[in-house]
VOGU-3710 file (C-alpha; in Angstrom, 3 decimals, decimal comma):
1> mseplykqls> -0,387/7,197/-65,905  -1,926/7,513/-69,236  -3,182/4,525/-71,649  -0,334/3,309/-74,428  -1,391/5,047/-77,875  -2,360/1,550/-79,002  -4,787/0,880/-75,946  -6,423/4,090/-76,659  -7,079/3,538/-80,350  -8,287/-0,670/-79,383
11> htlirkittg> -10,571/1,168/-77,540  -11,774/3,951/-79,770  -12,387/0,870/-81,936  -14,426/-0,914/-80,126  -16,741/1,222/-78,943  -17,212/1,952/-82,698  -18,061/-2,123/-82,800  -19,725/-2,387/-79,502  -22,345/0,522/-80,350  -23,161/-0,363/-83,834
21> ewqpgyklps> -21,853/2,484/-85,326  -19,532/-0,629/-87,203  -21,971/-3,528/-87,734  -21,461/-7,081/-88,424  -19,484/-7,725/-91,603  -18,297/-3,553/-92,027  -14,734/-3,525/-93,160  -12,762/-1,458/-91,797  -10,828/1,834/-92,573  -7,235/0,545/-94,031
31> enqlhikyhl> -3,985/1,322/-91,866  -3,246/4,496/-94,318  -6,655/5,788/-93,494  -6,355/4,842/-89,637  -2,999/6,887/-89,744  -4,108/9,497/-91,175  -7,447/9,941/-88,837  -5,868/9,097/-86,103  -2,112/10,684/-86,553  -0,978/7,453/-85,113
41> srvtirkals> 2,474/5,373/-86,131  1,685/2,491/-88,680  3,264/-0,050/-85,589  0,375/1,441/-83,300  -2,270/0,771/-85,934  -1,323/-2,765/-86,133  -0,909/-3,616/-82,682  -4,454/-1,926/-81,835  -5,625/-4,102/-84,699  -3,994/-6,844/-83,836
51> elvmdkyiis> -5,463/-7,014/-80,520  -8,514/-6,335/-81,995  -7,768/-9,803/-83,798  -6,791/-11,792/-80,169  -9,736/-10,709/-78,627  -12,304/-11,978/-81,008  -13,788/-8,217/-82,114  -12,236/-8,197/-86,050  -10,905/-11,339/-88,246  -8,269/-10,676/-90,801
61> yqgkgyfvrn> -8,257/-11,570/-94,437  -5,505/-11,692/-96,024  -4,887/-9,132/-98,787  -8,631/-7,763/-98,103  -8,488/-6,475/-95,124  -10,002/-6,076/-91,575  -13,984/-6,479/-91,229  -15,618/-6,904/-88,151  -16,620/-10,544/-87,005  -20,124/-11,650/-88,333
71> dikplinfhf> -20,699/-13,156/-84,653  -20,587/-9,180/-82,930  -23,813/-8,087/-81,081  -23,443/-4,276/-80,307  -24,298/-3,154/-77,163  -26,346/-0,314/-77,768  -29,015/-0,765/-74,761  -26,498/-1,105/-71,673  -26,041/2,858/-70,382  -22,259/2,288/-69,842
81> ynvyqtiidl> -21,273/2,424/-73,850  -23,459/5,714/-74,307  -22,027/7,537/-71,131  -18,480/7,836/-72,889  -20,073/8,399/-76,187  -21,853/11,961/-74,384  -18,620/12,577/-72,953  -17,166/12,855/-76,414  -20,364/14,388/-77,723  -19,866/17,005/-74,976
91> gavpkiklak> -16,481/17,723/-76,313  -14,400/15,978/-73,122  -12,578/13,487/-73,230  -13,775/10,417/-71,677  -11,320/7,592/-69,393  -12,578/4,914/-67,832  -10,901/2,664/-65,088  -11,920/-0,401/-63,528  -11,420/0,626/-59,843  -12,737/-2,219/-57,668
101> felivdgsha> -13,212/-6,222/-58,786  -14,573/-8,174/-55,305  -15,659/-11,423/-54,769  -18,724/-11,174/-51,761  -19,340/-14,184/-50,206  -20,899/-12,961/-46,731  -23,957/-12,200/-47,735  -23,762/-8,378/-47,928  -25,711/-5,880/-50,379  -29,369/-7,399/-49,393
111> harqilhlts> -30,425/-5,111/-51,841  -28,234/-6,618/-54,902  -29,070/-10,028/-53,721  -33,402/-8,868/-53,971  -32,610/-7,878/-57,237  -30,851/-10,364/-58,519  -32,550/-13,313/-56,237  -29,804/-14,459/-54,441  -29,781/-16,027/-50,919  -26,956/-15,103/-48,839
121> ddymyriqyi> -25,078/-17,876/-48,708  -24,938/-17,121/-52,769  -21,834/-15,846/-54,186  -21,871/-12,384/-55,324  -19,261/-10,210/-58,278  -19,337/-6,704/-56,991  -17,447/-4,381/-60,293  -16,615/-0,545/-60,062  -15,717/1,575/-62,856  -15,120/5,265/-62,486
131> tsandedvff> -15,875/6,681/-66,121  -14,138/10,520/-66,047  -13,635/13,519/-68,288  -11,007/15,460/-68,473  -9,534/13,710/-65,571  -12,983/14,772/-63,916  -14,671/11,925/-62,385  -18,229/12,265/-63,438  -19,827/8,539/-63,532  -19,417/5,806/-60,690
141> dtiylpylrf> -20,841/2,870/-61,695  -20,965/-0,566/-59,573  -22,513/-3,614/-61,005  -23,410/-6,999/-59,494  -23,384/-10,169/-61,020  -24,790/-13,874/-59,869  -20,763/-16,084/-59,671  -23,060/-19,193/-60,413  -24,503/-17,348/-63,792  -20,531/-15,796/-64,310
151> pnilhkelqh> -17,706/-18,235/-62,385  -14,436/-17,642/-62,791  -14,417/-14,099/-64,230  -10,725/-12,917/-63,621  -9,466/-9,890/-63,308  -7,245/-9,277/-66,172  -10,103/-9,660/-68,532  -11,603/-7,013/-67,033  -8,376/-4,880/-67,615  -8,125/-6,030/-71,205
161> tylihllrqk> -12,095/-5,836/-72,791  -15,289/-4,457/-71,893  -17,531/-6,098/-69,307  -20,654/-7,058/-71,303  -18,478/-8,005/-74,171  -16,341/-10,106/-71,740  -20,173/-11,400/-70,885  -21,492/-12,582/-74,389  -18,001/-13,870/-75,409  -17,163/-16,286/-72,592
171> yhfngtfrtt> -20,677/-17,492/-71,057  -23,031/-16,213/-74,326  -24,932/-13,791/-72,136  -27,549/-12,772/-73,735  -29,467/-10,544/-71,810  -32,446/-7,921/-72,032  -31,575/-4,387/-70,883  -33,737/-2,061/-68,613  -32,861/1,595/-67,391  -34,405/3,587/-65,031
181> shaikrrrps> -32,833/7,182/-63,607  -33,946/10,143/-61,107  -32,528/12,630/-59,609  -31,012/13,312/-56,243  -28,467/14,982/-53,739  -25,118/13,010/-53,224  -21,446/13,311/-52,657  -19,145/12,748/-55,004  -16,114/10,196/-53,516  -13,494/12,968/-54,312
191> rsqaeeavcv> -15,664/16,009/-52,843  -16,739/16,867/-49,364  -20,075/18,239/-49,666  -23,203/16,614/-51,453  -24,153/17,809/-55,096  -26,550/17,515/-57,616  -26,729/14,120/-59,079  -28,495/11,299/-61,306  -28,799/8,146/-59,805  -29,139/5,519/-62,777
201> ettaeestih> -30,133/1,774/-62,230  -30,073/-0,830/-64,782  -31,142/-4,823/-64,687  -30,289/-7,164/-67,891  -32,534/-10,407/-67,778  -32,052/-13,456/-69,689  -34,868/-16,010/-69,859  -33,836/-19,785/-69,745  -35,916/-23,403/-71,673  -36,071/-24,157/-67,741
211> ednrcalysk> -37,198/-21,443/-66,113  -38,842/-17,749/-66,861  -36,860/-14,533/-67,194  -34,303/-14,074/-64,439  -32,217/-11,114/-63,625  -28,677/-11,520/-63,767  -26,953/-8,288/-64,060  -27,727/-5,196/-61,560  -26,043/-1,724/-62,157  -26,286/1,197/-59,948
221> aysfgklmhy> -24,417/4,334/-60,737  -24,470/7,774/-60,266  -23,660/10,991/-62,743  -22,317/14,120/-61,899  -21,574/17,555/-63,262  -22,150/18,586/-66,870  -23,036/14,958/-67,524  -25,215/14,660/-64,805  -27,289/17,739/-66,369  -27,272/15,973/-70,016
231> lkknr> -28,593/12,834/-68,237  -31,127/14,457/-66,367  -32,277/16,653/-69,742  -32,556/13,550/-71,596  -33,478/10,889/-69,270
//
């Protein structure tokens, strides 16, 4: 089932904000301009804008319009958003699906624990997203987070806002991202044979007054198809 039109518009506008295309304080196009550009009803546009106000991406001033909130920080360095825009640039329609959200309590996933400096007794989130291009799954991302740093993440929160923005809004997360990539052979979940892929690994470190830099996020993703060729060429 496809997303409601107001949700699709909401995601489009959020991407403009989180990628830095629309900077803090930027005045959004008027409802009429959005109506002309996206060929959507004014009811749909108002519903999308109301959702962005509720999620604290934008603020409305009576008689002046909508503006990007001044406390918004663009997410330029996190691959998740670059992937979405890259798919658009390649002429395809991207969709992002939350495929799995679980709390790991049994000490498994040792490699992720080592990167996050967690013991086998520490709780850890495992969150999986699948990004498609024209309904073909091309980017499989698994993100690991320490529970103690981000307690009580709710499933419904992940469905209504981007993960990194949620972490910044709810937990004042301000990590420094580092991304590496390399070419591999791997089987896509929907296929039977291994194929060329790019493995993209991302970490985010943050520092506190009481301790040195500490990794607060680890992501491992696999890219396939045209997106893979683009990332391979530009990594």
